[in-house]
N, CA, C and O atoms as a DFTB+ gen file, in Angstrom:
624 C
 N C O
     1  1      11.334      17.046     -16.057
     2  2       9.903      16.779     -15.978
     3  2       9.598      16.053     -14.665
     4  3      10.190      15.012     -14.379
     5  1       8.704      16.586     -13.892
     6  2       8.343      15.974     -12.611
     7  2       7.321      14.854     -12.843
     8  3       6.377      15.009     -13.617
     9  1       7.526      13.744     -12.169
    10  2       6.621      12.633     -12.343
    11  2       5.312      12.923     -11.603
    12  3       5.295      13.531     -10.532
    13  1       4.204      12.457     -12.224
    14  2       2.892      12.683     -11.689
    15  2       2.573      11.579     -10.685
    16  3       2.589      10.398     -11.029
    17  1       2.290      11.958      -9.470
    18  2       2.018      11.010      -8.408
    19  2       0.533      11.011      -8.128
    20  3      -0.099      12.066      -8.068
    21  1      -0.039       9.783      -7.951
    22  2      -1.421       9.637      -7.561
    23  2      -1.515       9.486      -6.045
    24  3      -0.711       8.782      -5.434
    25  1      -2.491      10.144      -5.449
    26  2      -2.672      10.057      -3.997
    27  2      -4.044       9.421      -3.706
    28  3      -5.068       9.824      -4.257
    29  1      -4.022       8.447      -2.849
    30  2      -5.274       7.778      -2.415
    31  2      -5.376       7.943      -0.907
    32  3      -4.437       7.592      -0.193
    33  1      -6.489       8.466      -0.402
    34  2      -6.729       8.532       1.018
    35  2      -7.473       7.249       1.370
    36  3      -8.612       7.040       0.952
    37  1      -6.811       6.394       2.144
    38  2      -7.404       5.105       2.510
    39  2      -8.343       5.211       3.672
    40  3      -9.431       4.635       3.654
    41  1      -7.925       5.964       4.718
    42  2      -8.754       6.047       5.902
    43  2      -8.519       7.362       6.624
    44  3      -7.377       7.795       6.778
    45  1      -9.570       7.983       7.056
    46  2      -9.465       9.163       7.936
    47  2     -10.066       8.791       9.267
    48  3     -11.229       8.392       9.330
    49  1      -9.299       8.912      10.333
    50  2      -9.775       8.562      11.658
    51  2      -9.939       9.774      12.517
    52  3      -9.172      10.728      12.394
    53  1     -10.920       9.764      13.384
    54  2     -11.151      10.870      14.296
    55  2     -10.959      10.365      15.713
    56  3     -11.554       9.366      16.115
    57  1     -10.105      11.080      16.482
    58  2      -9.783      10.704      17.855
    59  2     -10.251      11.833      18.762
    60  3      -9.969      13.003      18.504
    61  1     -10.960      11.481      19.812
    62  2     -11.464      12.493      20.752
    63  2     -10.725      12.381      22.083
    64  3     -10.488      11.287      22.595
    65  1     -10.373      13.534      22.621
    66  2      -9.794      13.640      23.954
    67  2     -10.811      14.416      24.786
    68  3     -11.149      15.549      24.445
    69  1     -11.292      13.831      25.854
    70  2     -12.281      14.495      26.677
    71  2     -11.590      15.359      27.709
    72  3     -10.787      14.882      28.511
    73  1     -11.920      16.644      27.674
    74  2     -11.343      17.608      28.644
    75  2     -12.521      18.286      29.368
    76  3     -13.690      17.995      29.114
    77  1     -12.156      19.204      30.282
    78  2     -13.175      19.845      31.106
    79  2     -14.250      20.536      30.305
    80  3     -15.422      20.467      30.676
    81  1     -13.903      21.194      29.231
    82  2     -14.872      21.939      28.421
    83  2     -15.598      21.124      27.366
    84  3     -16.458      21.662      26.669
    85  1     -15.279      19.846      27.226
    86  2     -15.921      19.015      26.216
    87  2     -14.905      18.100      25.548
    88  3     -13.963      17.629      26.186
    89  1     -15.106      17.852      24.250
    90  2     -14.192      16.947      23.537
    91  2     -13.286      17.753      22.611
    92  3     -13.717      18.726      21.992
    93  1     -12.018      17.330      22.526
    94  2     -11.079      17.895      21.565
    95  2     -10.788      16.830      20.514
    96  3     -10.332      15.735      20.844
    97  1     -11.051      17.146      19.260
    98  2     -10.871      16.184      18.186
    99  2      -9.566      16.394      17.471
   100  3      -9.138      17.523      17.232
   101  1      -8.937      15.281      17.133
   102  2      -7.750      15.293      16.278
   103  2      -8.003      14.226      15.197
   104  3      -8.811      13.316      15.381
   105  1      -7.306      14.360      14.088
   106  2      -7.542      13.477      12.978
   107  2      -6.267      12.811      12.488
   108  3      -5.188      13.398      12.559
   109  1      -6.394      11.560      11.982
   110  2      -5.264      10.906      11.362
   111  2      -5.727      10.452       9.989
   112  3      -6.899      10.139       9.774
   113  1      -4.752      10.424       9.046
   114  2      -5.074      10.058       7.691
   115  2      -4.044       9.062       7.164
   116  3      -2.839       9.302       7.228
   117  1      -4.541       7.940       6.645
   118  2      -3.680       6.940       6.016
   119  2      -3.727       7.170       4.529
   120  3      -4.788       7.061       3.915
   121  1      -2.570       7.493       3.927
   122  2      -2.512       7.910       2.539
   123  2      -1.520       7.067       1.777
   124  3      -0.445       6.757       2.290
   125  1      -1.872       6.681       0.528
   126  2      -1.001       5.938      -0.376
   127  2      -0.650       6.858      -1.527
   128  3      -1.521       7.518      -2.094
   129  1       0.667       6.901      -1.881
   130  2       1.150       7.707      -2.980
   131  2       1.873       6.780      -3.925
   132  3       2.673       5.954      -3.485
   133  1       1.606       6.898      -5.248
   134  2       2.291       6.057      -6.213
   135  2       2.345       6.719      -7.558
   136  3       1.567       7.624      -7.860
   137  1       3.297       6.247      -8.383
   138  2       3.456       6.818      -9.736
   139  2       2.852       5.935     -10.821
   140  3       3.045       6.212     -12.005
   141  1       2.130       4.887     -10.456
   142  2       1.498       3.929     -11.395
   143  2       2.519       3.263     -12.305
   144  3       2.169       2.760     -13.373
   145  1       3.769       3.261     -11.889
   146  2       4.832       2.648     -12.685
   147  2       5.815       1.862     -11.815
   148  3       6.999       1.766     -12.135
   149  1       5.303       1.293     -10.694
   150  2       6.175       0.444      -9.879
   151  2       6.689       1.116      -8.633
   152  3       7.414       0.480      -7.868
   153  1       6.352       2.374      -8.382
   154  2       6.812       3.014      -7.142
   155  2       5.599       3.323      -6.274
   156  3       4.577       3.797      -6.769
   157  1       5.717       3.052      -4.984
   158  2       4.606       3.283      -4.077
   159  2       5.160       3.624      -2.670
   160  3       6.231       3.163      -2.275
   161  1       4.398       4.434      -1.948
   162  2       4.752       4.752      -0.573
   163  2       3.459       4.945       0.235
   164  3       2.417       5.295      -0.321
   165  1       3.539       4.715       1.542
   166  2       2.346       4.809       2.370
   167  2       2.747       5.463       3.657
   168  3       3.854       5.246       4.149
   169  1       1.861       6.269       4.218
   170  2       2.194       6.951       5.486
   171  2       0.946       7.365       6.240
   172  3      -0.150       7.422       5.683
   173  1       1.132       7.648       7.498
   174  2       0.078       8.096       8.402
   175  2       0.418       9.507       8.852
   176  3       1.507       9.755       9.370
   177  1      -0.542      10.456       8.648
   178  2      -0.346      11.834       9.114
   179  2      -1.370      12.141      10.164
   180  3      -2.508      11.674      10.103
   181  1      -0.948      12.954      11.158
   182  2      -1.858      13.307      12.238
   183  2      -1.857      14.822      12.429
   184  3      -0.815      15.473      12.346
   185  1      -3.055      15.371      12.688
   186  2      -3.161      16.795      12.920
   187  2      -4.539      17.152      13.523
   188  3      -5.408      16.294      13.678
   189  1      -4.700      18.415      13.847
   190  2      -5.991      18.906      14.373
   191  2      -6.993      19.135      13.256
   192  3      -8.198      19.200      13.500
   193  1      -6.481      19.262      11.989
   194  2      -7.332      19.448      10.826
   195  2      -7.166      18.269       9.893
   196  3      -6.076      17.703       9.794
   197  1      -8.241      17.886       9.202
   198  2      -8.230      16.759       8.267
   199  2      -7.259      17.056       7.114
   200  3      -6.408      16.228       6.790
   201  1      -7.390      18.246       6.493
   202  2      -6.564      18.568       5.369
   203  2      -5.096      18.585       5.706
   204  3      -4.264      18.174       4.897
   205  1      -4.765      19.058       6.899
   206  2      -3.363      19.114       7.355
   207  2      -2.827      17.707       7.570
   208  3      -1.673      17.422       7.248
   209  1      -3.676      16.813       8.124
   210  2      -3.275      15.420       8.345
   211  2      -2.989      14.732       7.006
   212  3      -2.031      13.967       6.900
   213  1      -3.806      14.996       5.988
   214  2      -3.628      14.416       4.662
   215  2      -2.324      14.939       4.049
   216  3      -1.545      14.176       3.478
   217  1      -2.102      16.245       4.176
   218  2      -0.901      16.878       3.615
   219  2       0.371      16.281       4.226
   220  3       1.328      15.979       3.513
   221  1       0.369      16.110       5.577
   222  2       1.504      15.532       6.265
   223  2       1.760      14.096       5.788
   224  3       2.897      13.700       5.529
   225  1       0.662      13.326       5.680
   226  2       0.805      11.935       5.262
   227  2       1.388      11.822       3.823
   228  3       2.220      10.959       3.545
   229  1       0.932      12.706       2.939
   230  2       1.415      12.686       1.536
   231  2       2.884      12.989       1.511
   232  3       3.639      12.313       0.814
   233  1       3.327      14.013       2.271
   234  2       4.758      14.350       2.281
   235  2       5.608      13.188       2.793
   236  3       6.660      12.876       2.237
   237  1       5.118      12.544       3.886
   238  2       5.845      11.419       4.441
   239  2       5.883      10.226       3.506
   240  3       6.897       9.537       3.394
   241  1       4.751       9.992       2.829
   242  2       4.669       8.847       1.892
   243  2       5.617       9.057       0.699
   244  3       6.223       8.099       0.218
   245  1       5.747      10.296       0.226
   246  2       6.653      10.582      -0.886
   247  2       8.089      10.247      -0.501
   248  3       8.861       9.778      -1.338
   249  1       8.453      10.483       0.754
   250  2       9.811      10.195       1.229
   251  2      10.054       8.700       1.369
   252  3      11.181       8.235       1.199
   253  1       9.004       7.943       1.677
   254  2       9.145       6.494       1.946
   255  2       8.814       5.633       0.758
   256  3       8.512       4.454       0.944
   257  1       8.853       6.151      -0.462
   258  2       8.509       5.394      -1.650
   259  2       9.577       4.344      -1.972
   260  3      10.768       4.569      -1.756
   261  1       9.128       3.180      -2.498
   262  2      10.066       2.121      -2.887
   263  2       9.587       1.511      -4.190
   264  3       8.444       1.729      -4.591
   265  1      10.452       0.744      -4.863
   266  2      10.146       0.150      -6.136
   267  2       9.594      -1.252      -5.958
   268  3      10.061      -2.004      -5.103
   269  1       8.592      -1.609      -6.770
   270  2       7.976      -2.946      -6.762
   271  2       8.198      -3.612      -8.090
   272  3       7.947      -2.995      -9.125
   273  1       8.655      -4.838      -8.108
   274  2       8.822      -5.543      -9.425
   275  2       7.442      -5.888     -10.009
   276  3       6.620      -6.535      -9.360
   277  1       7.220      -5.444     -11.227
   278  2       5.959      -5.734     -11.942
   279  2       6.281      -6.462     -13.235
   280  3       7.219      -6.090     -13.940
   281  1       5.515      -7.494     -13.552
   282  2       5.769      -8.249     -14.791
   283  2       5.260      -7.477     -16.012
   284  3       4.597      -6.448     -15.882
   285  1       5.584      -7.993     -17.190
   286  2       5.164      -7.313     -18.444
   287  2       3.634      -7.190     -18.573
   288  3       3.122      -6.215     -19.125
   289  1       2.921      -8.196     -18.055
   290  2       1.453      -8.188     -18.164
   291  2       0.791      -7.458     -16.981
   292  3      -0.413      -7.602     -16.769
   293  1       1.567      -6.677     -16.208
   294  2       1.003      -5.852     -15.123
   295  2       0.595      -6.601     -13.910
   296  3      -0.358      -6.212     -13.235
   297  1       1.292      -7.679     -13.599
   298  2       0.989      -8.438     -12.419
   299  2       2.229      -8.509     -11.516
   300  3       3.197      -7.784     -11.748
   301  1       2.213      -9.353     -10.512
   302  2       3.392      -9.547      -9.646
   303  2       4.100     -10.855     -10.015
   304  3       3.461     -11.737     -10.589
   305  1       5.375     -11.015      -9.713
   306  2       6.138     -12.177     -10.185
   307  2       5.698     -13.517      -9.542
   308  3       5.774     -14.558     -10.195
   309  1       5.243     -13.501      -8.276
   310  2       4.908     -14.746      -7.597
   311  2       3.906     -14.516      -6.468
   312  3       3.636     -13.380      -6.080
   313  1       3.361     -15.620      -5.951
   314  2       2.406     -15.568      -4.829
   315  2       3.172     -15.178      -3.546
   316  3       4.299     -15.626      -3.332
   317  1       2.553     -14.348      -2.708
   318  2       3.163     -13.986      -1.439
   319  2       2.080     -13.799      -0.385
   320  3       1.006     -13.269      -0.669
   321  1       2.372     -14.237       0.825
   322  2       1.429     -14.064       1.954
   323  2       2.232     -13.517       3.139
   324  3       3.281     -14.046       3.507
   325  1       1.688     -12.422       3.731
   326  2       2.399     -11.731       4.789
   327  2       1.437     -11.407       5.929
   328  3       0.268     -11.106       5.689
   329  1       1.926     -11.467       7.171
   330  2       1.141     -11.125       8.347
   331  2       1.737      -9.913       9.024
   332  3       2.938      -9.861       9.292
   333  1       0.887      -8.937       9.301
   334  2       1.312      -7.721      10.050
   335  2       0.265      -7.450      11.094
   336  3      -0.880      -7.164      10.743
   337  1       0.604      -7.528      12.367
   338  2      -0.391      -7.433      13.419
   339  2      -1.338      -8.606      13.289
   340  3      -0.908      -9.756      13.198
   341  1      -2.655      -8.309      13.281
   342  2      -3.638      -9.379      13.089
   343  2      -4.096      -9.453      11.630
   344  3      -4.929     -10.289      11.278
   345  1      -3.543      -8.568      10.776
   346  2      -3.919      -8.531       9.372
   347  2      -3.030      -9.418       8.540
   348  3      -1.810      -9.253       8.535
   349  1      -3.640     -10.379       7.818
   350  2      -2.885     -11.253       6.921
   351  2      -3.360     -10.975       5.507
   352  3      -4.563     -10.881       5.265
   353  1      -2.428     -10.841       4.569
   354  2      -2.840     -10.541       3.216
   355  2      -2.156     -11.560       2.289
   356  3      -0.995     -11.920       2.483
   357  1      -2.912     -12.012       1.275
   358  2      -2.408     -12.960       0.275
   359  2      -2.483     -12.280      -1.082
   360  3      -3.553     -11.825      -1.487
   361  1      -1.366     -12.205      -1.785
   362  2      -1.350     -11.615      -3.142
   363  2      -1.000     -12.677      -4.127
   364  3       0.010     -13.362      -3.968
   365  1      -1.834     -12.840      -5.178
   366  2      -1.614     -13.838      -6.203
   367  2      -1.545     -13.132      -7.556
   368  3      -2.352     -12.247      -7.841
   369  1      -0.576     -13.527      -8.391
   370  2      -0.535     -12.966      -9.745
   371  2      -1.745     -13.467     -10.553
   372  3      -2.263     -14.555     -10.299
   373  1      -2.182     -12.665     -11.519
   374  2      -3.332     -13.056     -12.345
   375  2      -3.036     -12.837     -13.805
   376  3      -2.132     -12.084     -14.167
   377  1      -3.812     -13.508     -14.645
   378  2      -3.633     -13.383     -16.106
   379  2      -4.143     -12.010     -16.571
   380  3      -4.968     -11.384     -15.905
   381  1      -3.632     -11.552     -17.735
   382  2      -4.101     -10.293     -18.260
   383  2      -5.607     -10.294     -18.495
   384  3      -6.176     -11.272     -18.980
   385  1      -6.233      -9.187     -18.142
   386  2      -7.686      -9.073     -18.266
   387  2      -8.427      -9.330     -16.986
   388  3      -9.633      -9.088     -16.925
   389  1      -7.773      -9.803     -15.974
   390  2      -8.411     -10.120     -14.703
   391  2      -8.783      -8.833     -13.943
   392  3      -9.861      -8.731     -13.358
   393  1      -7.879      -7.874     -13.969
   394  2      -8.104      -6.618     -13.211
   395  2      -7.607      -6.762     -11.782
   396  3      -6.986      -7.760     -11.419
   397  1      -7.895      -5.737     -10.975
   398  2      -7.499      -5.739      -9.578
   399  2      -8.676      -6.232      -8.745
   400  3      -9.663      -5.520      -8.555
   401  1      -8.554      -7.467      -8.250
   402  2      -9.610      -8.029      -7.405
   403  2      -9.106      -7.896      -5.988
   404  3      -8.282      -8.689      -5.533
   405  1      -9.605      -6.885      -5.287
   406  2      -9.091      -6.559      -3.950
   407  2     -10.093      -5.721      -3.196
   408  3     -11.014      -5.151      -3.780
   409  1      -9.910      -5.652      -1.915
   410  2     -10.728      -4.778      -1.057
   411  2     -10.266      -3.328      -1.169
   412  3      -9.347      -3.019      -1.927
   413  1     -10.910      -2.443      -0.410
   414  2     -10.617      -1.016      -0.475
   415  2      -9.133      -0.685      -0.224
   416  3      -8.493      -0.019      -1.037
   417  1      -8.618      -1.143       0.871
   418  2      -7.230      -0.804       1.262
   419  2      -6.243      -1.379       0.245
   420  3      -5.364      -0.667      -0.242
   421  1      -6.387      -2.654      -0.071
   422  2      -5.452      -3.293      -1.009
   423  2      -5.572      -2.660      -2.388
   424  3      -4.555      -2.472      -3.055
   425  1      -6.773      -2.324      -2.839
   426  2      -6.963      -1.721      -4.155
   427  2      -6.220      -0.367      -4.266
   428  3      -5.597      -0.081      -5.288
   429  1      -6.295       0.443      -3.223
   430  2      -5.622       1.764      -3.246
   431  2      -4.121       1.570      -3.412
   432  3      -3.497       2.237      -4.237
   433  1      -3.538       0.663      -2.637
   434  2      -2.092       0.452      -2.684
   435  2      -1.670      -0.120      -4.047
   436  3      -0.681       0.334      -4.623
   437  1      -2.395      -1.090      -4.558
   438  2      -2.026      -1.778      -5.806
   439  2      -2.232      -0.891      -7.028
   440  3      -1.444      -0.943      -7.973
   441  1      -3.294      -0.072      -7.017
   442  2      -3.503       0.841      -8.142
   443  2      -2.470       1.967      -8.160
   444  3      -2.015       2.381      -9.226
   445  1      -2.108       2.451      -6.993
   446  2      -1.091       3.503      -6.914
   447  2       0.245       2.963      -7.375
   448  3       1.070       3.694      -7.924
   449  1       0.454       1.663      -7.146
   450  2       1.696       0.992      -7.544
   451  2       1.747       0.723      -9.065
   452  3       2.834       0.631      -9.636
   453  1       0.601       0.601      -9.706
   454  2       0.551       0.369     -11.124
   455  2       0.337      -1.095     -11.508
   456  3       0.534      -1.471     -12.663
   457  1      -0.065      -1.913     -10.546
   458  2      -0.357      -3.313     -10.829
   459  2      -1.755      -3.382     -11.414
   460  3      -2.690      -2.814     -10.850
   461  1      -1.913      -4.085     -12.563
   462  2      -3.162      -4.126     -13.283
   463  2      -3.947      -5.416     -13.098
   464  3      -5.178      -5.404     -13.106
   465  1      -3.236      -6.535     -12.931
   466  2      -3.879      -7.845     -12.810
   467  2      -3.383      -8.595     -11.566
   468  3      -2.235      -9.035     -11.511
   469  1      -4.255      -8.729     -10.583
   470  2      -3.877      -9.341      -9.330
   471  2      -5.137      -9.788      -8.587
   472  3      -6.198      -9.175      -8.703
   473  1      -4.993     -10.856      -7.832
   474  2      -6.062     -11.324      -6.933
   475  2      -5.530     -11.241      -5.521
   476  3      -4.441     -11.745      -5.245
   477  1      -6.289     -10.601      -4.596
   478  2      -5.834     -10.495      -3.219
   479  2      -6.923     -11.047      -2.301
   480  3      -8.102     -11.075      -2.653
   481  1      -6.493     -11.486      -1.111
   482  2      -7.415     -11.936      -0.104
   483  2      -6.902     -11.444       1.224
   484  3      -5.744     -11.645       1.591
   485  1      -7.797     -10.794       1.932
   486  2      -7.479     -10.335       3.308
   487  2      -8.008     -11.400       4.250
   488  3      -9.193     -11.733       4.226
   489  1      -7.113     -11.934       5.087
   490  2      -7.468     -12.999       6.016
   491  2      -7.277     -12.426       7.422
   492  3      -6.248     -11.816       7.711
   493  1      -8.255     -12.621       8.284
   494  2      -8.098     -12.100       9.665
   495  2      -8.661     -10.697       9.774
   496  3      -9.758     -10.422       9.288
   497  1      -7.922      -9.820      10.405
   498  2      -8.376      -8.464      10.712
   499  2      -8.608      -7.658       9.458
   500  3      -7.909      -7.843       8.461
   501  1      -9.577      -6.768       9.491
   502  2      -9.809      -5.861       8.369
   503  2      -9.434      -4.433       8.748
   504  3      -9.912      -3.476       8.139
   505  1      -8.585      -4.296       9.750
   506  2      -8.075      -2.999      10.171
   507  2      -7.208      -2.410       9.020
   508  3      -6.199      -3.011       8.649
   509  1      -7.594      -1.251       8.460
   510  2      -6.836      -0.730       7.303
   511  2      -5.396      -0.440       7.575
   512  3      -4.577      -0.555       6.663
   513  1      -5.031      -0.062       8.806
   514  2      -3.618       0.241       9.122
   515  2      -2.779      -1.019       9.052
   516  3      -1.700      -1.005       8.461
   517  1      -3.257      -2.127       9.651
   518  2      -2.520      -3.392       9.607
   519  2      -2.511      -3.977       8.227
   520  3      -1.497      -4.526       7.797
   521  1      -3.634      -3.873       7.505
   522  2      -3.716      -4.428       6.142
   523  2      -2.768      -3.684       5.224
   524  3      -2.047      -4.307       4.445
   525  1      -2.756      -2.379       5.301
   526  2      -1.859      -1.568       4.453
   527  2      -0.406      -1.929       4.739
   528  3       0.400      -2.062       3.818
   529  1      -0.072      -2.087       6.034
   530  2       1.293      -2.452       6.422
   531  2       1.641      -3.830       5.872
   532  3       2.748      -4.027       5.370
   533  1       0.722      -4.782       5.956
   534  2       0.952      -6.134       5.425
   535  2       1.123      -6.114       3.922
   536  3       1.971      -6.840       3.403
   537  1       0.353      -5.310       3.197
   538  2       0.467      -5.246       1.749
   539  2       1.818      -4.637       1.369
   540  3       2.470      -5.108       0.438
   541  1       2.227      -3.621       2.065
   542  2       3.528      -2.977       1.811
   543  2       4.670      -3.989       2.061
   544  3       5.607      -4.086       1.269
   545  1       4.572      -4.725       3.160
   546  2       5.633      -5.763       3.429
   547  2       5.643      -6.805       2.374
   548  3       6.714      -7.247       1.958
   549  1       4.444      -7.237       1.900
   550  2       4.347      -8.246       0.838
   551  2       4.986      -7.732      -0.429
   552  3       5.739      -8.459      -1.077
   553  1       4.705      -6.501      -0.796
   554  2       5.295      -5.927      -2.026
   555  2       6.801      -5.772      -1.907
   556  3       7.522      -5.953      -2.888
   557  1       7.291      -5.434      -0.698
   558  2       8.732      -5.304      -0.514
   559  2       9.424      -6.665      -0.578
   560  3      10.602      -6.743      -0.929
   561  1       8.700      -7.742      -0.241
   562  2       9.318      -9.081      -0.252
   563  2       9.341      -9.698      -1.641
   564  3       9.970     -10.737      -1.840
   565  1       8.659      -9.072      -2.620
   566  2       8.651      -9.631      -3.990
   567  2      10.017      -9.557      -4.625
   568  3      10.767      -8.597      -4.445
   569  1      10.324     -10.625      -5.391
   570  2      11.599     -10.645      -6.115
   571  2      11.291     -10.919      -7.572
   572  3      10.420     -11.732      -7.883
   573  1      12.014     -10.232      -8.490
   574  2      11.800     -10.534      -9.902
   575  2      12.617     -11.746     -10.321
   576  3      13.420     -12.264      -9.545
   577  1      12.411     -12.186     -11.533
   578  2      13.025     -13.427     -12.045
   579  2      14.551     -13.379     -11.931
   580  3      15.170     -14.366     -11.534
   581  1      15.147     -12.270     -12.268
   582  2      16.599     -12.160     -12.260
   583  2      17.155     -12.291     -10.832
   584  3      18.182     -12.937     -10.629
   585  1      16.500     -11.698      -9.871
   586  2      16.966     -11.795      -8.461
   587  2      16.874     -13.239      -7.944
   588  3      17.754     -13.694      -7.212
   589  1      15.831     -13.940      -8.317
   590  2      15.659     -15.340      -7.874
   591  2      16.759     -16.205      -8.491
   592  3      17.386     -17.010      -7.802
   593  1      16.987     -16.033      -9.789
   594  2      18.040     -16.834     -10.468
   595  2      19.429     -16.534      -9.899
   596  3      20.249     -17.433      -9.710
   597  1      19.671     -15.246      -9.632
   598  2      20.965     -14.835      -9.058
   599  2      21.137     -15.462      -7.676
   600  3      22.231     -15.912      -7.336
   601  1      20.092     -15.496      -6.894
   602  2      20.146     -16.121      -5.570
   603  2      20.438     -17.594      -5.592
   604  3      21.032     -18.137      -4.660
   605  1      20.015     -18.251      -6.675
   606  2      20.246     -19.687      -6.803
   607  2      21.569     -19.939      -7.540
   608  3      21.956     -21.092      -7.732
   609  1      22.252     -18.891      -7.945
   610  2      23.534     -19.066      -8.626
   611  2      23.388     -19.545     -10.064
   612  3      24.278     -20.225     -10.576
   613  1      22.292     -19.207     -10.723
   614  2      22.053     -19.664     -12.087
   615  2      22.160     -18.489     -13.062
   616  3      22.005     -17.330     -12.677
   617  1      22.422     -18.803     -14.295
   618  2      22.427     -17.744     -15.298
   619  2      21.037     -17.650     -15.946
   620  3      20.229     -18.574     -15.859
   621  1      20.791     -16.530     -16.584
   622  2      19.466     -16.360     -17.214
   623  2      19.525     -17.101     -18.510
   624  3      18.543     -17.127     -19.251
């Protein structure tokens, strides 16, 4: 049985190259792919067509998926703050019933990941590429309870 993956298009950018006959447009697409069960990947695809850029990004994101530790109540194990470029993101665990309190970019990544209760704050730049990168780094830096105890040399 193949797992069902959700795809979120975060941003589609249009880039123009001015040539003798006018402008040549190319597109880039920032896409998040997740299984809503702790796995998420993000990628940037570029092409002359929007649909082709999205398709490339989805394929790349599927290859770059990683696992995120999620608690029983659908939150993250601890507070984390990460800076990527000029984008700084703060992720805080929340009680059940809170929901996903986040901006567009953060919401796409967290919902694809399967996190249900979280509070996020974007500090600094609101560039979706840097924010998405910062959120991914923050999620990669999360450790579950067992990993923390093992690092301290304690038993559960």
